[in-house]
C-alpha positions in Angstrom: 111.1 55.3 105.6 112.0 55.3 109.3 115.7 55.9 108.5 114.7 59.1 106.6 113.0 60.4 109.7 115.9 59.4 111.9 118.4 60.9 109.5 116.4 64.1 109.5 116.4 64.4 113.3 120.1 63.4 113.6 121.1 65.9 111.0 119.1 68.6 112.8 120.9 67.8 116.1 124.3 67.6 114.3 123.6 71.0 112.7 122.8 72.6 116.0 125.8 71.1 117.7 128.1 72.3 115.0 126.5 75.8 115.1 127.0 76.1 118.9 130.3 74.4 119.5 132.7 74.9 116.6 135.5 77.4 117.4 136.2 80.3 115.1 132.7 80.5 113.9 132.4 84.2 114.3 134.7 84.6 111.4 132.1 83.4 109.0 130.6 86.8 108.6 133.6 87.7 106.6 133.5 84.5 104.5 133.5 84.2 100.7 131.5 86.4 98.3 128.0 85.4 97.5 127.4 83.3 94.4 125.9 84.7 91.2 128.5 87.4 90.6 127.7 89.5 93.7 130.1 90.2 96.6 129.6 89.3 100.3 131.3 92.7 101.1 128.8 94.6 98.9 125.8 92.7 100.4 127.1 93.5 103.9 127.5 97.2 102.9 123.9 97.3 101.6 122.6 96.0 104.9 124.8 98.4 106.8 123.5 101.3 104.7 120.0 100.4 105.7 120.8 100.3 109.3 122.7 103.6 109.2 119.9 105.3 107.4 117.4 104.1 110.0 119.6 105.3 112.8 120.0 108.8 111.3 116.4 109.1 110.5 115.4 108.2 114.1 117.7 111.0 115.2 116.0 113.4 112.8 118.9 113.7 110.4 118.4 114.3 106.7 119.2 111.2 104.6 117.8 112.5 101.3 121.2 112.6 99.5 122.1 109.1 100.6 118.8 107.7 99.5 119.1 109.3 96.1 122.6 107.8 95.7 121.2 104.4 96.8 118.4 104.7 94.2 121.1 105.3 91.5 122.9 102.2 92.7 119.6 100.3 92.5 119.2 101.4 88.9 122.6 100.0 88.1 121.8 96.7 89.7 118.5 96.4 87.7 120.4 97.0 84.5 122.9 94.2 85.4 125.9 96.5 85.9 127.2 95.1 89.3 130.5 97.0 89.1 128.6 100.3 88.8 126.2 99.2 91.5 129.1 98.6 93.9 130.6 102.0 93.1 127.4 103.9 93.6 126.6 102.0 96.8 130.0 103.0 98.1 129.2 106.6 97.4 125.9 106.3 99.2 127.6 104.8 102.2 130.2 107.6 102.2 127.6 110.3 102.1 126.2 109.1 105.5 129.5 110.0 107.2 129.0 107.7 110.2 129.8 109.0 113.6 133.3 108.4 115.0 133.6 105.1 116.8 130.6 103.3 115.4 130.7 100.1 113.4 128.2 99.9 110.6 125.3 97.7 111.4 126.5 97.4 115.0 125.4 100.5 116.7 128.0 100.1 119.4 130.7 102.6 120.4 134.4 102.2 120.7 135.0 100.3 117.5 136.7 101.4 114.3 134.7 103.7 112.0 133.2 102.3 108.8 135.6 101.7 105.9 133.8 101.4 102.6 135.1 98.6 100.3 136.9 99.6 97.1 134.7 100.8 94.2 135.8 97.9 92.0 134.4 94.6 93.3 135.7 91.4 91.9 133.1 88.7 91.0 132.9 85.5 93.0 134.9 82.5 91.8 133.0 79.4 90.8 134.4 77.5 93.7 134.6 79.8 96.7 136.2 77.0 98.8 139.3 77.0 96.6 139.4 80.7 96.0 142.7 82.6 96.3 144.0 86.1 95.9 141.7 88.9 97.0 138.9 86.5 98.2 138.7 85.8 101.9 138.9 82.1 102.6 135.8 80.1 103.7 136.1 79.0 107.3 136.1 75.3 108.2 132.9 75.9 110.1 131.2 77.3 107.0 132.3 74.3 104.9 130.8 72.0 107.6 127.6 74.0 107.5 127.4 73.7 103.7 128.0 69.9 103.9 125.3 69.5 106.6 122.9 71.5 104.5 123.7 69.5 101.4 122.9 66.3 103.1 119.6 67.7 104.2 119.0 68.7 100.6 119.8 65.2 99.4 117.4 63.7 101.9 114.8 66.2 100.8 115.3 65.0 97.2 115.0 61.3 98.2 111.4 62.0 99.2 110.4 63.3 95.8 109.2 59.9 94.6 107.6 58.8 97.9 103.9 57.8 98.2 100.9 60.0 98.4 100.8 62.0 101.6 97.9 61.6 104.0 94.8 63.8 104.0 95.0 66.6 106.6 92.5 66.4 109.4 89.5 68.7 108.7 87.4 69.5 111.7 84.0 67.9 111.2 80.8 69.8 111.7 80.3 70.3 115.4 84.0 70.8 116.0 85.0 67.1 116.1 88.0 66.3 114.0 87.8 63.0 112.1 90.7 60.6 111.9 93.1 61.3 109.1 92.5 59.4 105.9 94.6 58.8 102.8 93.3 60.5 99.6 92.9 57.1 98.0 90.3 56.0 100.5 86.8 55.9 98.9 84.0 57.7 100.6 82.6 54.4 102.0 85.6 54.1 104.3 87.3 51.1 102.7 90.8 50.8 104.2 93.6 52.1 102.0 96.6 50.0 101.1 99.8 52.0 101.3 102.4 53.5 103.6 101.4 55.2 106.8 103.5 58.3 106.6 103.3 61.7 105.0 106.3 62.7 102.7 105.0 66.2 102.3 105.2 66.7 106.0 108.7 65.2 106.1 109.8 67.5 103.3 108.5 70.4 105.3 110.3 69.2 108.5 113.5 68.9 106.5 113.0 72.4 105.1 112.5 73.8 108.6 115.6 71.9 109.8 117.6 73.6 107.0 116.2 76.9 108.0 117.0 76.3 111.7 120.5 75.3 110.8 120.9 78.5 108.8 119.5 80.5 111.8 122.1 78.9 114.1 124.9 79.7 111.8 123.5 83.2 111.1 123.5 84.0 114.8 127.2 83.3 115.0 127.7 85.3 111.8 126.8 88.6 113.5 123.1 87.7 113.7 122.5 87.8 110.0 121.1 85.0 108.0 122.2 86.8 104.9 125.8 86.5 105.9 125.7 82.9 104.9 126.9 82.3 101.3 124.2 81.3 99.0 121.2 81.6 101.4 120.3 85.3 101.3 116.7 85.6 100.4 116.6 82.0 99.1 113.3 80.8 97.9 114.2 77.5 96.2 113.1 76.1 92.9 109.6 77.5 93.3 110.5 80.7 91.4 110.8 78.7 88.1 107.5 77.0 88.6 104.2 78.3 87.0 102.0 76.4 89.5 100.3 78.8 92.0 97.0 79.1 93.8 95.0 82.0 95.2 95.0 81.4 98.1 97.0 78.2 98.6 96.4 78.0 102.3 93.3 76.4 104.0 92.2 77.8 107.3 91.0 75.8 110.3 93.4 72.8 109.9 96.6 71.9 111.7 98.7 72.6 108.6 97.2 75.3 106.3 99.5 74.2 103.5 99.1 70.4 103.7 96.8 70.3 100.6 99.0 72.7 98.6 102.1 70.6 99.3 100.3 67.4 98.3 99.1 69.0 95.1 102.5 70.4 94.1 101.6 74.1 94.5 104.7 76.3 94.5 103.3 79.8 94.7 100.8 81.2 97.2 98.9 84.5 97.0 97.3 84.6 100.4 99.2 87.4 102.2 97.8 90.9 102.2 99.4 93.9 104.1 97.0 96.9 104.3 98.6 100.1 105.6 95.3 101.3 107.2 95.3 98.1 109.4 99.0 97.7 110.1 99.7 101.3 111.2 96.6 102.3 113.2 98.2 105.4 114.6 99.7 107.6 111.9 101.5 109.7 114.5 103.7 106.8 115.5 106.0 104.9 113.2 104.9 101.6 114.7 103.4 98.6 112.8 101.2 95.9 114.3 102.7 92.9 112.5 102.0 90.6 115.4 98.4 91.6 116.1 95.3 89.8 114.7 94.4 91.1 111.2 90.9 91.7 110.1 89.7 89.1 107.6 92.5 86.7 108.5 90.7 84.3 110.9 92.2 86.0 113.9 95.8 85.6 112.7 98.5 88.2 112.4 100.7 88.8 109.4 103.6 87.3 111.4 101.6 84.2 112.3 100.5 83.6 108.7 104.1 84.0 107.5 105.4 81.6 110.1 103.1 78.9 108.7 104.5 79.2 105.1 106.6 76.1 104.4 110.1 76.1 103.1 110.1 76.1 99.3 106.8 77.9 98.9 107.2 81.2 97.0 105.0 84.1 98.2 103.2 86.7 96.1 102.0 89.2 98.7 99.6 92.0 98.1 100.6 95.4 99.6 98.1 98.2 99.7 97.2 101.4 101.4 93.8 99.9 102.0 90.6 100.5 100.1 89.4 104.1 99.5 86.0 103.3 100.9 87.1 101.9 104.3 85.9 103.8 107.3 89.5 104.7 108.2 90.4 105.9 104.6 89.9 109.6 105.2 93.0 109.8 107.4 95.2 107.9 104.9 94.0 108.6 101.3 92.8 111.3 99.1 89.0 111.1 98.5 88.1 108.3 96.1 91.7 107.7 95.4 94.5 105.2 96.2 97.0 108.0 96.5 98.2 108.5 100.2 97.7 111.9 101.8 101.2 111.6 103.4 103.4 109.8 100.9 106.4 109.7 103.3 104.4 107.8 105.9 103.2 105.3 103.4 106.7 104.8 101.9 108.0 104.2 105.4 105.4 101.5 105.9 106.2 99.8 102.6 109.9 99.8 103.4 109.3 98.4 106.8 107.0 95.6 105.4 109.4 94.6 102.7 112.4 94.7 105.1 110.5 92.5 107.6 109.7 89.7 105.2 112.6 89.8 102.6 114.9 87.3 104.4 118.0 89.4 104.0 118.9 89.2 107.7 118.1 92.9 108.4 115.2 93.5 110.7 113.6 90.2 109.5 110.6 88.7 111.2 111.8 86.1 113.8 111.2 82.6 112.5 110.9 83.6 108.8 111.3 80.5 106.7 110.1 81.6 103.2 110.8 85.2 102.3 108.5 87.4 100.2 110.2 88.4 96.9 107.1 89.3 94.9 104.8 92.2 95.7 101.5 93.0 94.0 100.3 96.5 94.6 96.6 96.3 95.4 94.2 93.9 93.6 91.8 94.8 90.8 91.9 98.5 91.6 89.2 99.4 89.1 86.7 96.6 89.9 83.3 98.2 90.2 82.0 95.3 92.2 84.5 96.3 94.9 85.0 100.0 94.9 83.7 101.6 91.8 86.1 103.8 89.9 89.0 105.3 92.0 91.8 107.5 91.0 95.4 107.5 92.0 96.6 104.1 91.1 99.6 105.3 88.9 100.7 107.6 91.7 100.4 104.7 94.2 102.5 102.5 91.9 105.3 105.0 91.7 105.6 105.4 95.4 105.3 101.7 96.2 107.7 100.6 93.5 110.5 102.9 94.7 109.9 102.0 98.3 110.0 98.2 97.6 113.2 98.5 95.6 114.9 100.7 98.2 114.3 98.0 100.8 115.0 95.0 98.5 116.5 95.7 95.1 116.0 92.0 94.1 112.2 92.0 94.7 109.7 92.0 91.9 106.7 94.4 91.7 103.5 93.3 90.1 100.9 95.6 88.5 97.4 94.5 89.6 95.8 94.6 86.2 92.6 94.0 84.3 89.8 92.2 85.9 86.5 90.7 84.7 85.2 87.8 82.7 86.3 87.0 79.1 83.9 89.6 77.5 85.2 92.3 79.8 89.0 91.9 80.4 90.3 93.6 77.3 87.8 96.4 77.5 88.7 97.0 81.1 92.4 97.1 80.2 91.7 99.6 77.4 89.6 101.8 79.7 91.7 101.7 82.9 95.1 100.1 82.7 96.4 101.3 79.4 95.9 105.1 80.0 97.1 104.7 83.6 100.3 103.1 82.5 100.9 105.8 79.9 100.3 108.5 82.5 102.6 106.8 85.0 105.6 106.2 82.6 108.2 103.5 82.2 110.0 101.6 84.9 107.5 101.2 87.7 106.6 97.5 87.6 108.3 94.2 86.7 105.3 91.9 86.1 101.8 92.5 84.7 98.8 90.6 86.1 95.3 90.1 84.6 92.5 87.8 85.6 90.6 85.2 83.6 87.5 83.3 84.6 84.5 82.0 82.6 83.0 78.7 81.8 84.6 75.2 81.2 83.5 75.0 77.6 86.2 76.9 75.7 86.5 80.2 77.5 90.2 79.4 78.1 90.9 79.8 74.3 89.5 83.3 74.2 92.5 84.4 76.3 94.9 84.3 73.3 93.7 87.5 71.5 93.5 89.3 74.9 97.0 88.3 75.8 98.3 89.4 72.5 96.6 92.8 72.7 97.9 93.5 76.3 101.4 92.4 75.3 101.4 94.7 72.3 100.2 97.6 74.4 102.8 97.0 77.2 105.5 97.0 74.5 104.3 100.3 73.2 104.2 101.8 76.7 107.9 101.0 77.3 107.4 97.6 79.1 108.8 95.5 76.4 108.9 91.8 77.1 107.4 92.4 80.5 106.3 89.0 82.0 102.6 88.5 82.2 101.0 86.4 85.0 97.4 85.4 85.5 97.0 85.7 89.3 93.3 84.7 89.3 92.0 82.1 86.9 89.4 79.3 87.0 85.9 78.0 86.6 83.3 76.3 88.8 81.6 73.0 89.3 78.0 72.5 90.5 74.8 74.5 90.2 74.8 78.2 91.0 71.7 79.8 92.5 72.7 83.3 93.6 70.6 85.4 91.3 72.2 88.6 92.6 75.5 87.6 91.0 75.9 88.8 87.5 78.1 85.8 86.7 75.3 83.4 87.7 72.8 84.7 85.2 74.7 83.1 82.3 76.0 80.1 84.2 74.7 76.6 83.7 75.4 73.4 85.7 79.0 72.2 85.3 80.2 68.8 86.5 83.4 68.2 88.5 84.8 66.4 85.4 84.3 69.5 83.3 86.0 71.7 85.9 89.0 69.3 86.2 89.5 69.0 82.4 89.2 72.8 82.0 91.8 73.4 84.8 94.5 71.5 82.8 93.5 73.1 79.5 93.7 76.6 81.0 97.2 75.9 82.4 98.6 74.3 79.2 97.1 76.8 76.8 98.2 79.8 78.9 101.7 78.5 79.2 101.9 77.8 75.5 101.1 81.4 74.5 103.6 82.9 77.0 101.9 83.3 80.4 104.6 82.8 83.0 102.5 81.9 86.1 98.9 80.9 86.9 97.0 81.0 90.1 93.6 79.2 90.1 91.1 81.1 92.2 89.2 81.7 94.3 90.5 79.4 96.9 91.9 76.0 97.2 88.8 75.2 99.3 85.4 76.3 98.3 83.5 79.2 99.9 83.7 82.9 99.2 80.5 84.7 100.0 78.4 81.7 101.1 75.7 82.8 98.7 76.0 79.8 96.4 77.4 82.1 93.8 80.2 81.6 91.2 83.2 82.0 93.5 81.6 79.7 96.1 82.3 76.8 93.7 85.7 77.5 92.1 87.7 75.7 94.8 89.1 72.1 94.5 88.1 70.9 98.0 84.5 71.0 99.2 83.5 73.2 102.2 80.3 71.2 103.2 77.8 73.8 101.8 75.5 73.7 98.9 73.3 71.1 97.2 76.1 69.7 95.0 78.6 69.4 97.9 80.0 65.9 98.6 81.1 66.8 102.2 83.4 69.0 104.1 87.1 68.3 103.2 86.3 66.0 100.2 88.6 66.5 97.3 87.1 67.4 94.0 88.3 65.8 90.7 90.1 69.1 89.9 92.3 68.5 93.0 93.6 65.3 91.6 94.0 66.7 88.1 96.1 69.6 89.5 98.3 67.1 91.4 98.8 64.9 88.4 99.6 68.0 86.2 102.4 69.1 88.6 103.8 65.6 88.8 104.0 65.3 85.0 105.0 68.8 84.0 107.0 70.3 86.8 110.6 71.0 85.7 109.7 71.6 82.0 111.4 74.1 79.8 108.5 76.6 79.9 110.0 78.7 77.1 110.1 75.8 74.7 106.5 74.4 74.6 105.7 73.1 71.1 102.2 73.3 69.6 101.4 70.2 67.6 99.4 70.5 64.4 97.0 67.6 64.9 95.1 68.1 61.6 91.9 67.1 63.5 89.3 69.7 64.1 89.0 70.8 67.8 91.9 68.6 68.9 94.9 70.3 70.5 98.3 68.9 71.6 101.4 70.5 73.2 104.8 69.0 73.8 106.6 69.7 77.1 110.3 69.0 77.3 112.2 68.7 80.6 114.9 71.3 81.4 117.3 68.4 82.0 116.9 67.3 78.4 115.5 64.0 79.5 111.8 63.3 79.2 109.0 64.5 77.0 105.3 64.8 77.8 102.5 65.6 75.4 99.2 67.0 76.7 96.4 66.4 74.2 92.6 66.9 74.3 89.5 67.2 72.2 87.1 70.1 72.7 84.0 67.9 72.1 81.6 70.6 73.2 82.5 72.7 70.1 80.8 70.1 67.9 77.0 70.3 68.1 76.8 66.7 66.9 79.6 64.3 67.6 80.2 63.2 64.1 82.3 60.1 64.2 81.3 59.0 67.7 82.3 60.1 71.2 86.1 60.1 70.6 88.7 61.3 68.2 91.8 59.5 67.0 94.9 61.6 66.8 98.5 60.8 65.6 101.3 62.3 67.7 105.1 62.3 67.1 107.1 59.8 69.2 110.8 58.9 69.2 110.6 56.4 72.0 110.0 52.7 72.1 106.9 52.9 74.3 104.3 55.5 75.2 102.3 55.7 78.4 98.9 57.4 78.2 97.4 58.7 81.5 93.9 60.1 81.8 94.0 63.6 83.4 90.7 63.1 85.3 90.7 60.4 87.9 87.8 58.7 89.7 86.3 60.2 92.9 89.0 58.6 95.1 91.9 59.9 93.0 92.7 56.6 91.3 94.3 57.0 87.9 93.9 55.2 84.6 96.9 54.5 82.4 97.7 52.4 79.4 100.7 51.7 77.2 101.1 51.6 73.4 104.0 50.8 71.1 104.7 53.6 68.5 105.2 52.8 64.9 107.4 54.7 62.4 108.0 57.4 64.9 104.3 58.0 65.6 101.7 57.0 68.2 98.0 56.9 67.8 95.9 58.1 70.7 92.2 58.0 71.1 90.8 61.0 72.9 87.5 61.1 74.8 86.1 64.0 76.7 89.1 64.4 79.1 92.7 65.5 78.3 95.5 62.9 78.4 99.2 62.9 79.3 101.3 61.0 76.8 104.8 60.1 78.2 107.6 58.5 76.2 110.0 56.0 77.7 
């Protein structure tokens, strides 16, 4: 393991030396086209367009025509017509008529005027290093950078199979931090047997080394990270993963994402950018990105974003702020989300997206993981929060256009139906459906609804709701729109907050029930077509500190309540989530097969890896649907198997995270599995 640490440090030094010493590096800004069919020249021109628009607007010049042309270019890009995108973008640039002697994106005088590239842009070749013809050659320095980055990526991959990372130090009550313990250490303090290092931390260090290497190269490429081939707005493999958390960060510890990295969380929904807070003076186009934000433990937006590790995808919420805030009268129409001054709100949205999109233009210093997904508000019609407010469709139109102007590759999420299983579809019919019809087509890319409930079958009630929402979206012009569930979960323990309407119908639920339900919710949701799922609220417990429903939905205890096992102690659901990501990550999410088990209340789903190698079946018995367990406390199910041996792993561990597995030998292409109260993973090898 030491050689991995040494290699990481040596490669970091090597990367910095290369970035600072190699001759001819400044030529890399004119290097090969970006992969994926885009052009480096077109990307450079898009950044230059943004700079020129900002400069002219600061001087009070009218850029309406240029922005309209840019919007037309954006439409072409979204439709997949990159050739037309380049042509329209060229026209937008030409309409700005830059001043004599100014280089686009430079702002300095005395240089040659901007020369737009030709309207017809050739696609990038598969191997830019060997490109010929009209493609500019890749500099030697750039090839060395790519080689250095590739070695770091390989080192990152070597850690994938390393041992369980250590438990992050939680401050104990009284402010004293206990010594770090491994997750396999029982509560009695028995020493763990295992390696004394933390692979998740090393992966994060390597990721940051790669980011620093890019920054060094970017500075020599005209100060733009996006000038580097293949790294513009890069978010890694997380975009393909369905495994999120709301929020994935834990406050008050050295590394807020240590638990999330250990569990395999790939998407975080913890960043919120409210206009009313970030532009306190509407008479000045200045935003307080670096000032402490209310409700964020004294941290600013920039500070929170700097803590996001490499490879973690971000779903950020952008909002004008609530209509009932004390400051709302200066920003919003009465009881409405619609801004009083749309132009000022649009300018805020553009600035926010530009700061965190990772394209090298006006980016936040030290940005490691860009924001490419933006959700507009959260539960806008939740009566527990605001009561009914108007103006959400108008807000969506403004926000969508502003986001796409700043970053055409970003995705915009409709903050949809809220409530518990009995309420979600009714709320959608009452609020979301008519609002979407009134708004029209083409103003969001992803639809979000939320799903909570109990741990005894409420997950299956989602199917009819999903089908109805999908059908309605198709009818409204959002055919095949991806659907995410950005808040989902259930609780463990005993709830006593009688003021909470959720508590009135809630009974005691064990940690084991919560853990088993978490896996069922994920597997079932993915099988019906949900793309991403964010358990909520919170990776760590605690919401209102009233011992209500959302105070018990986390997977790490916060040290409060009668059922709490101690601050920082991981619940069984923590280990189940981690096991789930280890077994299922990398699956072909569009090819999940439902198995007909022919056994009542028994469900099984086949997951196949995208590589074509490996197959996992997740199976369970919903024992609680049977008032009397006829036939005993288990069920025998026969599953298909083409391998020579099957490994069966229980999805719920013991309190210390220790797993239980067994092996069976299939017969005649089938394997018999006995199911108890917890789901199992069946792997074939």
